[in-house]
C-alpha positions in Angstrom: 78.7 149.3 257.9 79.8 152.8 257.0 79.6 154.3 253.5 81.4 157.1 251.6 78.9 159.9 251.4 78.2 162.0 248.3 79.8 165.0 250.0 82.8 162.8 250.8 83.1 162.0 247.1 83.0 165.7 246.3 85.9 166.3 248.8 88.0 163.6 247.1 87.4 165.1 243.6 88.1 168.6 244.9 91.4 167.4 246.6 92.5 165.8 243.3 91.6 168.8 241.2 94.2 171.0 242.8 97.1 168.6 242.3 99.3 168.3 239.1 97.3 166.1 236.7 98.9 164.5 233.6 97.5 162.3 230.9 100.0 159.7 229.8 99.9 157.4 226.8 101.7 154.2 226.1 102.5 151.6 223.6 100.9 148.8 225.5 101.9 145.3 224.3 102.3 145.1 220.5 101.1 141.5 220.5 97.6 142.4 221.8 95.2 141.1 219.1 92.2 142.6 220.9 92.0 145.3 223.6 92.5 143.5 226.9 90.6 144.5 230.1 92.2 147.0 232.3 93.9 145.9 235.5 92.4 147.7 238.6 95.6 147.0 240.4 97.8 148.8 237.9 100.2 151.4 239.2 101.5 152.6 235.8 101.2 152.0 232.0 102.8 148.9 230.5 105.1 151.0 228.2 104.7 154.7 228.6 105.6 156.9 225.7 105.1 160.2 227.4 102.6 162.4 229.3 101.2 165.8 228.9 99.9 168.3 231.5 96.1 168.3 231.6 94.7 171.2 229.5 91.5 171.5 231.4 90.4 170.1 234.8 86.9 171.1 235.8 83.9 169.9 237.7 80.9 168.7 235.7 77.4 167.4 236.3 75.5 164.7 234.3 73.2 166.4 231.8 71.5 164.7 228.9 71.6 168.0 227.0 75.2 168.8 228.1 77.8 170.2 225.8 80.5 167.6 226.8 79.5 164.4 225.1 81.5 161.3 225.9 80.8 157.5 225.7 80.1 157.6 229.4 77.3 160.2 229.0 76.8 163.9 228.6 77.9 166.6 231.0 77.7 170.3 231.7 80.4 172.3 233.4 79.7 173.2 237.1 80.8 176.3 238.9 81.0 174.4 242.2 82.8 171.2 243.1 81.0 167.9 242.3 82.0 164.3 242.4 82.5 164.3 238.6 85.9 165.6 237.4 86.4 166.5 233.7 89.9 166.1 232.4 90.9 167.2 228.9 94.3 167.0 227.3 95.4 168.0 223.8 98.7 166.5 222.7 100.9 168.3 220.2 101.6 167.2 216.7 105.1 166.0 217.5 104.2 164.1 220.8 105.1 160.5 220.3 104.8 160.9 216.5 105.0 157.6 214.6 104.2 155.6 217.7 101.2 153.2 218.1 99.3 154.1 221.2 97.4 151.3 223.0 96.9 152.7 226.5 96.2 155.9 228.3 96.3 156.8 232.0 95.6 159.8 234.2 98.3 160.4 236.8 98.1 162.7 239.8 101.2 164.1 241.5 103.8 163.6 238.8 107.2 164.8 239.9 109.5 166.1 237.1 113.3 166.2 237.1 115.0 169.5 237.8 116.2 171.8 235.1 113.4 171.4 232.6 112.5 174.5 230.5 109.8 176.7 232.0 106.4 176.1 230.3 107.3 172.6 229.1 104.0 170.6 229.0 105.0 167.2 227.4 107.4 164.9 229.2 109.1 161.6 228.2 109.8 159.0 230.8 113.4 160.2 231.2 112.1 163.6 232.4 109.9 162.1 235.1 111.4 161.8 238.6 108.3 160.3 240.2 105.3 159.1 238.2 102.7 160.0 240.8 99.6 157.8 241.3 97.6 156.3 238.5 94.0 157.5 238.9 92.5 156.1 235.6 93.7 153.6 233.1 92.2 152.6 229.7 93.3 150.2 227.0 92.3 151.5 223.6 92.2 150.3 220.0 95.6 151.0 218.4 96.0 154.7 217.6 98.6 155.2 214.9 100.2 158.6 215.6 101.0 161.0 212.8 102.8 164.3 213.1 99.9 165.7 211.0 97.3 165.0 213.7 96.8 166.7 217.1 95.3 164.1 219.4 92.8 165.1 222.1 91.4 163.1 225.0 88.5 164.0 227.3 87.7 161.9 230.4 85.1 162.2 233.2 86.1 160.5 236.4 83.3 159.9 238.9 84.1 159.5 242.5 
């Protein structure tokens, strides 16, 4: 039986890091009374509100004293590719304001419609020509958006 080597995992993370990466958020299902488990076979969010270009995509290594502290552990930035990819996105005040967010997803390879303004970083579903591939999905406790709050998400994906 063959296995995927550690170096092979680094190659996968490295290949993904150079592609367009977006963090999408969605409304989920308003009837969820508790946060349901994620579907490993999902190819998109249940009800996407929009997506933003990743602010930061870098390699990290696990480090108990690391500066990046997440529920999954602590990490330190790495100057060389690793099998741990740190993805950070900061949404703007007006992004999906007044929505209730219940799901987030990381997409690789989003294709946008032609003619969008240069420098645009947030995209609603009508501005997306091809969603790309869903790399990570997470159902979350309801997040009640307010135009007074700038939401940030940080995720480490380990390959």
